[in-house]
GUPA-975487 format. One record per residue (C-alpha): residue number from 1; residue in one letter; x, y negated, z negated. Coordinates in Angstrom, 1 decimal, padded with zeros to 4 digits. Layout:
REM GUPA-975487
<pt><pos>NUM</pos><code>a</code><u>X</u><v>Y</v><w>Z</w></pt>
...
***
This chain:
REM GUPA-975487
<pt><pos>1</pos><code>m</code><u>012.6</u><v>014.6</v><w>-023.2</w></pt>
<pt><pos>2</pos><code>d</code><u>009.7</u><v>012.2</v><w>-023.8</w></pt>
<pt><pos>3</pos><code>i</code><u>007.5</u><v>012.0</v><w>-020.5</w></pt>
<pt><pos>4</pos><code>i</code><u>005.3</u><v>009.1</v><w>-020.0</w></pt>
<pt><pos>5</pos><code>v</code><u>002.8</u><v>008.9</v><w>-016.8</w></pt>
<pt><pos>6</pos><code>g</code><u>001.7</u><v>005.7</v><w>-016.4</w></pt>
<pt><pos>7</pos><code>k</code><u>-002.3</u><v>005.2</v><w>-016.7</w></pt>
<pt><pos>8</pos><code>t</code><u>-002.8</u><v>003.9</v><w>-013.2</w></pt>
<pt><pos>9</pos><code>a</code><u>-000.4</u><v>006.5</v><w>-011.3</w></pt>
<pt><pos>10</pos><code>g</code><u>-002.0</u><v>008.1</v><w>-008.3</w></pt>
<pt><pos>11</pos><code>f</code><u>-004.8</u><v>007.1</v><w>-005.7</w></pt>
<pt><pos>12</pos><code>c</code><u>-006.0</u><v>004.0</v><w>-005.5</w></pt>
<pt><pos>13</pos><code>y</code><u>-010.3</u><v>003.9</v><w>-005.2</w></pt>
<pt><pos>14</pos><code>g</code><u>-009.5</u><v>003.0</v><w>-001.5</w></pt>
<pt><pos>15</pos><code>v</code><u>-007.5</u><v>005.8</v><w>-000.8</w></pt>
<pt><pos>16</pos><code>k</code><u>-009.8</u><v>008.1</v><w>-002.8</w></pt>
<pt><pos>17</pos><code>r</code><u>-012.6</u><v>007.6</v><w>-000.8</w></pt>
<pt><pos>18</pos><code>a</code><u>-011.5</u><v>007.8</v><w>002.3</w></pt>
<pt><pos>19</pos><code>v</code><u>-009.0</u><v>011.2</v><w>001.7</w></pt>
<pt><pos>20</pos><code>d</code><u>-012.4</u><v>012.8</v><w>-000.1</w></pt>
<pt><pos>21</pos><code>g</code><u>-014.3</u><v>010.9</v><w>002.9</w></pt>
<pt><pos>22</pos><code>a</code><u>-012.5</u><v>013.1</v><w>005.7</w></pt>
<pt><pos>23</pos><code>k</code><u>-012.2</u><v>016.2</v><w>003.7</w></pt>
<pt><pos>24</pos><code>e</code><u>-016.3</u><v>016.1</v><w>003.0</w></pt>
<pt><pos>25</pos><code>v</code><u>-016.5</u><v>015.1</v><w>007.2</w></pt>
<pt><pos>26</pos><code>l</code><u>-014.0</u><v>018.4</v><w>007.8</w></pt>
<pt><pos>27</pos><code>k</code><u>-016.3</u><v>020.8</v><w>006.2</w></pt>
<pt><pos>28</pos><code>k</code><u>-018.9</u><v>019.7</v><w>008.0</w></pt>
<pt><pos>29</pos><code>e</code><u>-017.1</u><v>019.4</v><w>011.8</w></pt>
<pt><pos>30</pos><code>k</code><u>-014.4</u><v>020.1</v><w>014.1</w></pt>
<pt><pos>31</pos><code>n</code><u>-012.3</u><v>018.5</v><w>016.5</w></pt>
<pt><pos>32</pos><code>i</code><u>-012.2</u><v>015.0</v><w>014.3</w></pt>
<pt><pos>33</pos><code>y</code><u>-009.6</u><v>012.4</v><w>015.0</w></pt>
<pt><pos>34</pos><code>g</code><u>-007.7</u><v>010.6</v><w>012.3</w></pt>
<pt><pos>35</pos><code>l</code><u>-006.4</u><v>007.5</v><w>013.9</w></pt>
<pt><pos>36</pos><code>g</code><u>-002.8</u><v>006.8</v><w>011.9</w></pt>
<pt><pos>37</pos><code>e</code><u>-002.0</u><v>008.7</v><w>009.2</w></pt>
<pt><pos>38</pos><code>i</code><u>-005.1</u><v>008.2</v><w>006.8</w></pt>
<pt><pos>39</pos><code>v</code><u>-002.6</u><v>007.2</v><w>004.0</w></pt>
<pt><pos>40</pos><code>h</code><u>000.8</u><v>006.7</v><w>003.5</w></pt>
<pt><pos>41</pos><code>n</code><u>001.5</u><v>010.2</v><w>002.2</w></pt>
<pt><pos>42</pos><code>k</code><u>003.1</u><v>013.0</v><w>003.9</w></pt>
<pt><pos>43</pos><code>e</code><u>001.5</u><v>015.8</v><w>001.8</w></pt>
<pt><pos>44</pos><code>v</code><u>-001.6</u><v>014.6</v><w>001.6</w></pt>
<pt><pos>45</pos><code>v</code><u>-001.2</u><v>014.2</v><w>006.3</w></pt>
<pt><pos>46</pos><code>k</code><u>-000.9</u><v>018.1</v><w>006.4</w></pt>
<pt><pos>47</pos><code>g</code><u>-003.4</u><v>018.8</v><w>004.0</w></pt>
<pt><pos>48</pos><code>l</code><u>-005.8</u><v>017.3</v><w>006.1</w></pt>
<pt><pos>49</pos><code>e</code><u>-004.2</u><v>018.7</v><w>009.0</w></pt>
<pt><pos>50</pos><code>r</code><u>-004.8</u><v>022.6</v><w>007.9</w></pt>
<pt><pos>51</pos><code>i</code><u>-007.9</u><v>021.7</v><w>007.3</w></pt>
<pt><pos>52</pos><code>g</code><u>-008.5</u><v>020.9</v><w>010.6</w></pt>
<pt><pos>53</pos><code>m</code><u>-008.0</u><v>017.2</v><w>011.4</w></pt>
<pt><pos>54</pos><code>k</code><u>-006.2</u><v>016.0</v><w>014.5</w></pt>
<pt><pos>55</pos><code>f</code><u>-003.4</u><v>012.7</v><w>013.6</w></pt>
<pt><pos>56</pos><code>i</code><u>-003.8</u><v>010.3</v><w>016.9</w></pt>
<pt><pos>57</pos><code>d</code><u>-001.6</u><v>007.3</v><w>017.4</w></pt>
<pt><pos>58</pos><code>d</code><u>-003.5</u><v>005.5</v><w>020.3</w></pt>
<pt><pos>59</pos><code>i</code><u>-007.4</u><v>005.7</v><w>020.4</w></pt>
<pt><pos>60</pos><code>n</code><u>-007.3</u><v>006.2</v><w>024.1</w></pt>
<pt><pos>61</pos><code>e</code><u>-006.2</u><v>010.0</v><w>022.8</w></pt>
<pt><pos>62</pos><code>a</code><u>-009.5</u><v>010.6</v><w>021.3</w></pt>
<pt><pos>63</pos><code>k</code><u>-012.3</u><v>012.2</v><w>021.9</w></pt>
<pt><pos>64</pos><code>g</code><u>-015.8</u><v>012.5</v><w>019.6</w></pt>
<pt><pos>65</pos><code>k</code><u>-015.1</u><v>011.4</v><w>016.4</w></pt>
<pt><pos>66</pos><code>v</code><u>-012.3</u><v>009.1</v><w>015.0</w></pt>
<pt><pos>67</pos><code>i</code><u>-012.0</u><v>009.0</v><w>011.1</w></pt>
<pt><pos>68</pos><code>v</code><u>-010.8</u><v>005.2</v><w>010.4</w></pt>
<pt><pos>69</pos><code>r</code><u>-008.1</u><v>005.0</v><w>008.2</w></pt>
<pt><pos>70</pos><code>a</code><u>-008.0</u><v>003.1</v><w>004.4</w></pt>
<pt><pos>71</pos><code>h</code><u>-005.4</u><v>000.4</v><w>006.2</w></pt>
<pt><pos>72</pos><code>g</code><u>-008.2</u><v>-000.1</v><w>008.3</w></pt>
<pt><pos>73</pos><code>i</code><u>-008.0</u><v>-001.6</v><w>012.7</w></pt>
<pt><pos>74</pos><code>s</code><u>-008.1</u><v>-004.5</v><w>014.9</w></pt>
<pt><pos>75</pos><code>k</code><u>-011.0</u><v>-005.0</v><w>016.4</w></pt>
<pt><pos>76</pos><code>e</code><u>-009.9</u><v>-004.6</v><w>019.6</w></pt>
<pt><pos>77</pos><code>i</code><u>-009.6</u><v>-001.1</v><w>018.8</w></pt>
<pt><pos>78</pos><code>y</code><u>-013.4</u><v>-001.4</v><w>017.4</w></pt>
<pt><pos>79</pos><code>k</code><u>-014.0</u><v>-002.7</v><w>021.3</w></pt>
<pt><pos>80</pos><code>k</code><u>-012.5</u><v>000.3</v><w>022.7</w></pt>
<pt><pos>81</pos><code>a</code><u>-013.9</u><v>002.9</v><w>020.6</w></pt>
<pt><pos>82</pos><code>k</code><u>-017.5</u><v>001.5</v><w>021.7</w></pt>
<pt><pos>83</pos><code>e</code><u>-016.3</u><v>001.6</v><w>025.3</w></pt>
<pt><pos>84</pos><code>k</code><u>-015.4</u><v>005.0</v><w>025.2</w></pt>
<pt><pos>85</pos><code>h</code><u>-018.4</u><v>006.2</v><w>023.5</w></pt>
<pt><pos>86</pos><code>i</code><u>-016.4</u><v>007.1</v><w>020.6</w></pt>
<pt><pos>87</pos><code>k</code><u>-018.0</u><v>007.3</v><w>017.5</w></pt>
<pt><pos>88</pos><code>l</code><u>-015.7</u><v>005.7</v><w>014.5</w></pt>
<pt><pos>89</pos><code>i</code><u>-016.0</u><v>007.4</v><w>011.0</w></pt>
<pt><pos>90</pos><code>d</code><u>-014.9</u><v>004.7</v><w>008.9</w></pt>
<pt><pos>91</pos><code>f</code><u>-013.4</u><v>004.7</v><w>005.5</w></pt>
<pt><pos>92</pos><code>t</code><u>-011.3</u><v>001.4</v><w>005.6</w></pt>
<pt><pos>93</pos><code>c</code><u>-010.7</u><v>000.5</v><w>002.2</w></pt>
<pt><pos>94</pos><code>p</code><u>-013.9</u><v>-002.6</v><w>001.4</w></pt>
<pt><pos>95</pos><code>k</code><u>-011.3</u><v>-004.9</v><w>000.1</w></pt>
<pt><pos>96</pos><code>v</code><u>-009.5</u><v>-004.9</v><w>003.0</w></pt>
<pt><pos>97</pos><code>l</code><u>-012.4</u><v>-005.5</v><w>005.1</w></pt>
<pt><pos>98</pos><code>k</code><u>-013.4</u><v>-008.4</v><w>002.8</w></pt>
<pt><pos>99</pos><code>i</code><u>-009.8</u><v>-010.2</v><w>004.0</w></pt>
<pt><pos>100</pos><code>h</code><u>-010.9</u><v>-009.5</v><w>007.7</w></pt>
<pt><pos>101</pos><code>g</code><u>-013.9</u><v>-011.4</v><w>007.0</w></pt>
<pt><pos>102</pos><code>i</code><u>-012.2</u><v>-014.2</v><w>005.2</w></pt>
<pt><pos>103</pos><code>v</code><u>-009.7</u><v>-014.9</v><w>007.4</w></pt>
<pt><pos>104</pos><code>k</code><u>-012.3</u><v>-014.9</v><w>010.1</w></pt>
<pt><pos>105</pos><code>e</code><u>-014.5</u><v>-017.3</v><w>008.7</w></pt>
<pt><pos>106</pos><code>y</code><u>-011.2</u><v>-019.7</v><w>007.6</w></pt>
<pt><pos>107</pos><code>s</code><u>-009.3</u><v>-019.1</v><w>011.6</w></pt>
<pt><pos>108</pos><code>s</code><u>-013.0</u><v>-020.2</v><w>013.0</w></pt>
<pt><pos>109</pos><code>k</code><u>-013.2</u><v>-023.6</v><w>011.1</w></pt>
<pt><pos>110</pos><code>g</code><u>-009.8</u><v>-024.4</v><w>012.1</w></pt>
<pt><pos>111</pos><code>y</code><u>-007.1</u><v>-023.3</v><w>009.3</w></pt>
<pt><pos>112</pos><code>y</code><u>-003.9</u><v>-022.2</v><w>009.5</w></pt>
<pt><pos>113</pos><code>i</code><u>-003.3</u><v>-018.9</v><w>008.0</w></pt>
<pt><pos>114</pos><code>f</code><u>-000.5</u><v>-017.8</v><w>006.2</w></pt>
<pt><pos>115</pos><code>l</code><u>-000.5</u><v>-014.3</v><w>005.5</w></pt>
<pt><pos>116</pos><code>l</code><u>001.2</u><v>-012.8</v><w>002.8</w></pt>
<pt><pos>117</pos><code>g</code><u>002.3</u><v>-009.2</v><w>003.6</w></pt>
<pt><pos>118</pos><code>t</code><u>004.8</u><v>-006.6</v><w>005.9</w></pt>
<pt><pos>119</pos><code>k</code><u>004.2</u><v>-008.0</v><w>009.7</w></pt>
<pt><pos>120</pos><code>k</code><u>003.6</u><v>-004.4</v><w>011.4</w></pt>
<pt><pos>121</pos><code>h</code><u>002.1</u><v>-002.9</v><w>008.3</w></pt>
<pt><pos>122</pos><code>p</code><u>-000.9</u><v>-001.4</v><w>010.0</w></pt>
<pt><pos>123</pos><code>e</code><u>-003.6</u><v>-003.2</v><w>007.2</w></pt>
<pt><pos>124</pos><code>n</code><u>-001.9</u><v>-006.5</v><w>008.3</w></pt>
<pt><pos>125</pos><code>i</code><u>-002.0</u><v>-006.0</v><w>012.3</w></pt>
<pt><pos>126</pos><code>g</code><u>-005.7</u><v>-005.4</v><w>011.8</w></pt>
<pt><pos>127</pos><code>t</code><u>-006.1</u><v>-008.4</v><w>009.8</w></pt>
<pt><pos>128</pos><code>l</code><u>-004.0</u><v>-010.6</v><w>011.9</w></pt>
<pt><pos>129</pos><code>s</code><u>-006.5</u><v>-009.3</v><w>014.7</w></pt>
<pt><pos>130</pos><code>y</code><u>-009.4</u><v>-011.4</v><w>013.0</w></pt>
<pt><pos>131</pos><code>c</code><u>-007.2</u><v>-014.5</v><w>013.4</w></pt>
<pt><pos>132</pos><code>k</code><u>-006.8</u><v>-017.3</v><w>015.5</w></pt>
<pt><pos>133</pos><code>e</code><u>-003.4</u><v>-018.1</v><w>017.2</w></pt>
<pt><pos>134</pos><code>n</code><u>-002.0</u><v>-020.1</v><w>014.1</w></pt>
<pt><pos>135</pos><code>t</code><u>-001.2</u><v>-017.5</v><w>011.9</w></pt>
<pt><pos>136</pos><code>f</code><u>002.6</u><v>-016.9</v><w>010.0</w></pt>
<pt><pos>137</pos><code>v</code><u>003.4</u><v>-013.4</v><w>008.1</w></pt>
<pt><pos>138</pos><code>i</code><u>005.4</u><v>-014.3</v><w>005.2</w></pt>
<pt><pos>139</pos><code>e</code><u>007.2</u><v>-011.1</v><w>004.2</w></pt>
<pt><pos>140</pos><code>k</code><u>009.6</u><v>-012.4</v><w>001.7</w></pt>
<pt><pos>141</pos><code>e</code><u>010.2</u><v>-016.0</v><w>-000.4</w></pt>
<pt><pos>142</pos><code>d</code><u>012.6</u><v>-017.5</v><w>002.1</w></pt>
<pt><pos>143</pos><code>d</code><u>009.8</u><v>-017.0</v><w>004.9</w></pt>
<pt><pos>144</pos><code>t</code><u>007.8</u><v>-019.7</v><w>003.5</w></pt>
<pt><pos>145</pos><code>f</code><u>009.4</u><v>-022.9</v><w>004.3</w></pt>
<pt><pos>146</pos><code>k</code><u>009.8</u><v>-021.5</v><w>008.4</w></pt>
<pt><pos>147</pos><code>a</code><u>006.3</u><v>-021.1</v><w>007.9</w></pt>
<pt><pos>148</pos><code>l</code><u>005.8</u><v>-024.5</v><w>006.7</w></pt>
<pt><pos>149</pos><code>e</code><u>007.3</u><v>-025.9</v><w>009.5</w></pt>
<pt><pos>150</pos><code>l</code><u>005.7</u><v>-024.7</v><w>012.0</w></pt>
<pt><pos>151</pos><code>l</code><u>002.3</u><v>-025.5</v><w>009.7</w></pt>
<pt><pos>152</pos><code>r</code><u>003.8</u><v>-029.2</v><w>010.3</w></pt>
<pt><pos>153</pos><code>k</code><u>005.2</u><v>-028.9</v><w>014.0</w></pt>
<pt><pos>154</pos><code>s</code><u>001.2</u><v>-027.7</v><w>014.6</w></pt>
<pt><pos>155</pos><code>k</code><u>000.0</u><v>-031.2</v><w>013.1</w></pt>
<pt><pos>156</pos><code>m</code><u>-003.5</u><v>-028.8</v><w>011.7</w></pt>
<pt><pos>157</pos><code>k</code><u>-004.8</u><v>-030.4</v><w>008.1</w></pt>
<pt><pos>158</pos><code>k</code><u>-006.0</u><v>-027.1</v><w>006.9</w></pt>
<pt><pos>159</pos><code>l</code><u>-004.2</u><v>-024.4</v><w>005.1</w></pt>
<pt><pos>160</pos><code>l</code><u>-005.6</u><v>-020.9</v><w>003.7</w></pt>
<pt><pos>161</pos><code>v</code><u>-003.0</u><v>-018.6</v><w>001.8</w></pt>
<pt><pos>162</pos><code>i</code><u>-004.0</u><v>-015.0</v><w>001.6</w></pt>
<pt><pos>163</pos><code>a</code><u>-002.2</u><v>-011.7</v><w>000.7</w></pt>
<pt><pos>164</pos><code>q</code><u>-002.1</u><v>-008.1</v><w>001.8</w></pt>
<pt><pos>165</pos><code>t</code><u>-003.7</u><v>-005.9</v><w>-001.1</w></pt>
<pt><pos>166</pos><code>t</code><u>-000.4</u><v>-004.3</v><w>-001.6</w></pt>
<pt><pos>167</pos><code>y</code><u>001.7</u><v>-007.8</v><w>-001.5</w></pt>
<pt><pos>168</pos><code>s</code><u>004.5</u><v>-008.1</v><w>-004.6</w></pt>
<pt><pos>169</pos><code>l</code><u>002.1</u><v>-010.3</v><w>-007.4</w></pt>
<pt><pos>170</pos><code>e</code><u>005.4</u><v>-011.6</v><w>-008.1</w></pt>
<pt><pos>171</pos><code>k</code><u>006.5</u><v>-012.8</v><w>-005.0</w></pt>
<pt><pos>172</pos><code>f</code><u>002.9</u><v>-014.3</v><w>-004.1</w></pt>
<pt><pos>173</pos><code>d</code><u>003.4</u><v>-016.2</v><w>-007.1</w></pt>
<pt><pos>174</pos><code>i</code><u>006.5</u><v>-017.4</v><w>-005.9</w></pt>
<pt><pos>175</pos><code>v</code><u>005.1</u><v>-018.6</v><w>-002.7</w></pt>
<pt><pos>176</pos><code>e</code><u>002.5</u><v>-020.0</v><w>-004.1</w></pt>
<pt><pos>177</pos><code>k</code><u>004.4</u><v>-022.5</v><w>-006.2</w></pt>
<pt><pos>178</pos><code>i</code><u>006.7</u><v>-023.0</v><w>-003.1</w></pt>
<pt><pos>179</pos><code>i</code><u>004.2</u><v>-024.0</v><w>-001.1</w></pt>
<pt><pos>180</pos><code>k</code><u>002.1</u><v>-026.3</v><w>-003.3</w></pt>
<pt><pos>181</pos><code>n</code><u>005.2</u><v>-028.1</v><w>-004.4</w></pt>
<pt><pos>182</pos><code>e</code><u>006.3</u><v>-028.6</v><w>-000.4</w></pt>
<pt><pos>183</pos><code>l</code><u>002.9</u><v>-029.1</v><w>001.3</w></pt>
<pt><pos>184</pos><code>p</code><u>002.2</u><v>-032.6</v><w>002.5</w></pt>
<pt><pos>185</pos><code>r</code><u>-000.7</u><v>-033.9</v><w>000.4</w></pt>
<pt><pos>186</pos><code>d</code><u>-002.7</u><v>-034.6</v><w>003.3</w></pt>
<pt><pos>187</pos><code>i</code><u>-003.5</u><v>-031.0</v><w>004.5</w></pt>
<pt><pos>188</pos><code>k</code><u>-005.9</u><v>-029.3</v><w>002.8</w></pt>
<pt><pos>189</pos><code>l</code><u>-005.0</u><v>-025.9</v><w>000.7</w></pt>
<pt><pos>190</pos><code>v</code><u>-006.8</u><v>-022.9</v><w>-000.2</w></pt>
<pt><pos>191</pos><code>v</code><u>-005.2</u><v>-019.7</v><w>-001.8</w></pt>
<pt><pos>192</pos><code>k</code><u>-007.0</u><v>-016.4</v><w>-002.2</w></pt>
<pt><pos>193</pos><code>n</code><u>-005.3</u><v>-014.3</v><w>-004.1</w></pt>
<pt><pos>194</pos><code>t</code><u>-006.4</u><v>-011.1</v><w>-002.0</w></pt>
<pt><pos>195</pos><code>i</code><u>-003.9</u><v>-008.6</v><w>-003.9</w></pt>
<pt><pos>196</pos><code>c</code><u>-006.0</u><v>-005.6</v><w>-004.9</w></pt>
<pt><pos>197</pos><code>h</code><u>-006.8</u><v>-005.4</v><w>-008.6</w></pt>
<pt><pos>198</pos><code>a</code><u>-005.5</u><v>-002.0</v><w>-008.7</w></pt>
<pt><pos>199</pos><code>t</code><u>-002.6</u><v>-002.6</v><w>-007.2</w></pt>
<pt><pos>200</pos><code>e</code><u>-002.0</u><v>-005.7</v><w>-009.6</w></pt>
<pt><pos>201</pos><code>i</code><u>-002.3</u><v>-003.5</v><w>-013.1</w></pt>
<pt><pos>202</pos><code>r</code><u>-000.3</u><v>-000.8</v><w>-011.1</w></pt>
<pt><pos>203</pos><code>q</code><u>002.4</u><v>-003.3</v><w>-010.8</w></pt>
<pt><pos>204</pos><code>k</code><u>002.5</u><v>-004.6</v><w>-014.6</w></pt>
<pt><pos>205</pos><code>e</code><u>002.7</u><v>-001.6</v><w>-015.8</w></pt>
<pt><pos>206</pos><code>t</code><u>005.1</u><v>-000.2</v><w>-014.0</w></pt>
<pt><pos>207</pos><code>e</code><u>007.1</u><v>-003.4</v><w>-015.6</w></pt>
<pt><pos>208</pos><code>k</code><u>006.2</u><v>-002.6</v><w>-018.9</w></pt>
<pt><pos>209</pos><code>m</code><u>007.1</u><v>001.1</v><w>-018.5</w></pt>
<pt><pos>210</pos><code>s</code><u>010.6</u><v>000.4</v><w>-017.1</w></pt>
<pt><pos>211</pos><code>k</code><u>011.5</u><v>-002.2</v><w>-019.8</w></pt>
<pt><pos>212</pos><code>e</code><u>010.8</u><v>001.0</v><w>-022.3</w></pt>
<pt><pos>213</pos><code>s</code><u>012.1</u><v>004.1</v><w>-020.2</w></pt>
<pt><pos>214</pos><code>d</code><u>015.7</u><v>005.7</v><w>-019.9</w></pt>
<pt><pos>215</pos><code>c</code><u>014.9</u><v>006.9</v><w>-016.9</w></pt>
<pt><pos>216</pos><code>m</code><u>012.1</u><v>005.4</v><w>-014.2</w></pt>
<pt><pos>217</pos><code>i</code><u>010.6</u><v>008.4</v><w>-011.3</w></pt>
<pt><pos>218</pos><code>i</code><u>008.4</u><v>006.7</v><w>-008.6</w></pt>
<pt><pos>219</pos><code>i</code><u>006.8</u><v>009.3</v><w>-006.5</w></pt>
<pt><pos>220</pos><code>g</code><u>005.5</u><v>008.2</v><w>-003.3</w></pt>
<pt><pos>221</pos><code>g</code><u>005.2</u><v>008.1</v><w>000.5</w></pt>
<pt><pos>222</pos><code>k</code><u>008.9</u><v>007.1</v><w>001.8</w></pt>
<pt><pos>223</pos><code>n</code><u>006.7</u><v>004.2</v><w>004.2</w></pt>
<pt><pos>224</pos><code>s</code><u>004.2</u><v>003.3</v><w>001.4</w></pt>
<pt><pos>225</pos><code>s</code><u>004.8</u><v>-000.4</v><w>000.9</w></pt>
<pt><pos>226</pos><code>n</code><u>002.9</u><v>-000.5</v><w>-002.6</w></pt>
<pt><pos>227</pos><code>t</code><u>005.1</u><v>002.7</v><w>-003.6</w></pt>
<pt><pos>228</pos><code>r</code><u>008.4</u><v>000.4</v><w>-002.4</w></pt>
<pt><pos>229</pos><code>k</code><u>006.9</u><v>-002.3</v><w>-004.6</w></pt>
<pt><pos>230</pos><code>l</code><u>006.7</u><v>-000.6</v><w>-007.6</w></pt>
<pt><pos>231</pos><code>y</code><u>010.0</u><v>000.6</v><w>-007.0</w></pt>
<pt><pos>232</pos><code>d</code><u>011.8</u><v>-002.9</v><w>-006.7</w></pt>
<pt><pos>233</pos><code>i</code><u>009.9</u><v>-003.4</v><w>-010.1</w></pt>
<pt><pos>234</pos><code>a</code><u>011.1</u><v>-000.6</v><w>-011.7</w></pt>
<pt><pos>235</pos><code>v</code><u>014.6</u><v>-000.7</v><w>-010.5</w></pt>
<pt><pos>236</pos><code>s</code><u>014.9</u><v>-004.2</v><w>-011.5</w></pt>
<pt><pos>237</pos><code>n</code><u>014.6</u><v>-003.6</v><w>-015.4</w></pt>
<pt><pos>238</pos><code>c</code><u>015.7</u><v>-000.1</v><w>-015.6</w></pt>
<pt><pos>239</pos><code>k</code><u>018.7</u><v>000.4</v><w>-013.5</w></pt>
<pt><pos>240</pos><code>k</code><u>018.5</u><v>004.7</v><w>-013.4</w></pt>
<pt><pos>241</pos><code>t</code><u>015.5</u><v>004.3</v><w>-011.4</w></pt>
<pt><pos>242</pos><code>i</code><u>014.8</u><v>007.3</v><w>-008.9</w></pt>
<pt><pos>243</pos><code>a</code><u>012.6</u><v>007.5</v><w>-005.8</w></pt>
<pt><pos>244</pos><code>v</code><u>010.9</u><v>010.8</v><w>-004.6</w></pt>
<pt><pos>245</pos><code>e</code><u>008.0</u><v>012.1</v><w>-002.0</w></pt>
<pt><pos>246</pos><code>n</code><u>007.6</u><v>015.1</v><w>-004.3</w></pt>
<pt><pos>247</pos><code>a</code><u>008.9</u><v>017.6</v><w>-007.1</w></pt>
<pt><pos>248</pos><code>d</code><u>011.6</u><v>019.4</v><w>-004.2</w></pt>
<pt><pos>249</pos><code>d</code><u>012.9</u><v>015.7</v><w>-004.0</w></pt>
<pt><pos>250</pos><code>l</code><u>013.4</u><v>015.9</v><w>-007.9</w></pt>
<pt><pos>251</pos><code>e</code><u>017.1</u><v>016.3</v><w>-008.4</w></pt>
<pt><pos>252</pos><code>l</code><u>017.2</u><v>017.5</v><w>-012.2</w></pt>
<pt><pos>253</pos><code>e</code><u>021.0</u><v>017.5</v><w>-012.6</w></pt>
<pt><pos>254</pos><code>i</code><u>020.6</u><v>013.6</v><w>-012.9</w></pt>
<pt><pos>255</pos><code>i</code><u>018.4</u><v>013.8</v><w>-015.5</w></pt>
<pt><pos>256</pos><code>n</code><u>019.2</u><v>014.1</v><w>-019.3</w></pt>
<pt><pos>257</pos><code>s</code><u>017.1</u><v>016.0</v><w>-021.2</w></pt>
<pt><pos>258</pos><code>n</code><u>017.1</u><v>013.8</v><w>-024.4</w></pt>
<pt><pos>259</pos><code>e</code><u>015.8</u><v>010.4</v><w>-022.4</w></pt>
<pt><pos>260</pos><code>k</code><u>012.6</u><v>008.5</v><w>-022.2</w></pt>
<pt><pos>261</pos><code>i</code><u>010.8</u><v>009.3</v><w>-018.7</w></pt>
<pt><pos>262</pos><code>g</code><u>008.7</u><v>006.8</v><w>-017.0</w></pt>
<pt><pos>263</pos><code>i</code><u>006.8</u><v>008.1</v><w>-014.0</w></pt>
<pt><pos>264</pos><code>m</code><u>004.9</u><v>005.6</v><w>-012.0</w></pt>
<pt><pos>265</pos><code>a</code><u>003.3</u><v>006.9</v><w>-008.5</w></pt>
<pt><pos>266</pos><code>g</code><u>001.8</u><v>004.6</v><w>-005.3</w></pt>
<pt><pos>267</pos><code>a</code><u>-001.4</u><v>004.5</v><w>-004.7</w></pt>
<pt><pos>268</pos><code>s</code><u>-001.8</u><v>007.1</v><w>-001.6</w></pt>
<pt><pos>269</pos><code>t</code><u>000.4</u><v>009.5</v><w>-004.2</w></pt>
<pt><pos>270</pos><code>p</code><u>-001.7</u><v>013.0</v><w>-004.8</w></pt>
<pt><pos>271</pos><code>k</code><u>-002.3</u><v>013.9</v><w>-008.7</w></pt>
<pt><pos>272</pos><code>e</code><u>-000.8</u><v>017.3</v><w>-007.6</w></pt>
<pt><pos>273</pos><code>s</code><u>002.7</u><v>015.5</v><w>-006.3</w></pt>
<pt><pos>274</pos><code>i</code><u>002.5</u><v>013.7</v><w>-009.9</w></pt>
<pt><pos>275</pos><code>d</code><u>001.7</u><v>017.4</v><w>-011.9</w></pt>
<pt><pos>276</pos><code>n</code><u>004.2</u><v>019.2</v><w>-009.8</w></pt>
<pt><pos>277</pos><code>v</code><u>007.3</u><v>016.4</v><w>-011.0</w></pt>
<pt><pos>278</pos><code>v</code><u>005.8</u><v>016.8</v><w>-014.5</w></pt>
<pt><pos>279</pos><code>k</code><u>006.1</u><v>020.1</v><w>-014.3</w></pt>
<pt><pos>280</pos><code>k</code><u>010.0</u><v>020.6</v><w>-013.2</w></pt>
<pt><pos>281</pos><code>l</code><u>011.0</u><v>018.2</v><w>-015.7</w></pt>
<pt><pos>282</pos><code>y</code><u>009.4</u><v>020.3</v><w>-018.7</w></pt>
<pt><pos>283</pos><code>e</code><u>010.8</u><v>023.6</v><w>-016.7</w></pt>
<pt><pos>284</pos><code>k</code><u>013.9</u><v>021.5</v><w>-017.7</w></pt>
<pt><pos>285</pos><code>v</code><u>013.7</u><v>021.2</v><w>-021.1</w></pt>
<pt><pos>286</pos><code>k</code><u>012.6</u><v>025.0</v><w>-021.4</w></pt>
<pt><pos>287</pos><code>e</code><u>015.8</u><v>026.5</v><w>-020.5</w></pt>
<pt><pos>288</pos><code>k</code><u>017.7</u><v>024.1</v><w>-022.1</w></pt>
<pt><pos>289</pos><code>q</code><u>015.9</u><v>025.3</v><w>-025.0</w></pt>
<pt><pos>290</pos><code>l</code><u>016.7</u><v>029.0</v><w>-023.8</w></pt>
<pt><pos>291</pos><code>s</code><u>020.0</u><v>027.8</v><w>-023.2</w></pt>
<pt><pos>292</pos><code>f</code><u>020.5</u><v>027.3</v><w>-027.3</w></pt>
<pt><pos>293</pos><code>q</code><u>019.2</u><v>030.2</v><w>-028.5</w></pt>
<pt><pos>294</pos><code>s</code><u>020.6</u><v>032.3</v><w>-026.4</w></pt>
***
């Protein structure tokens, strides 16, 4: 069995910053709240709960200090926290904060905004709060035509195209081409590819690995957007692609000991989860060798 672990597998900068920052805060203080999952990974969340963090879904449930997750929050929550005298310890990813600034600027200048991403994703809920009413979230390529129709009806002459930090690079390129082909010439177009560089190289590495592997294992939370995109990329090149949250989910029976196995993990997957999957695979190899010897 040949096991290859992706160089970019696991925590990205923004996630590591948020998780490490939360752990440092919890060493010094108690009664710390987390507004929403700090990252989309159950093991990380449970680990923080064990050392004292209390996760809530509504800022009104908080008292004292609240840690802001890597995905960010809406401007309304910032306002509510101030009104309630709640101190926010903000670990929003700097790249997400940059997107907030961009949409706020262009929205104020009269641009219609196409946001490429998942409508209900926490990151985009925050981003949309900085936009005015003329916005549309493009989740899949076909949504682009509806977005363009709404832009025409609005009679606005300026358009900004921007993306969720973990959006699919392949989909972004497709949507951009559709827009450039279909957009009336009298509309000013600004395209900003705000997909995180770490996301780009992770997706490219996953594509390369999946073309060279007999089996791909994608590790990450079921509700992780970036992990799901890695799975979609992998399965398009390697039919035997398995998605697991941790080593407990891995069914060794479906893996052959003579296969070349590629392992990639989402940006919110801790190193421990990756190591445990690799360990379980090597244990399978060891067991087979022992059975041959006996």
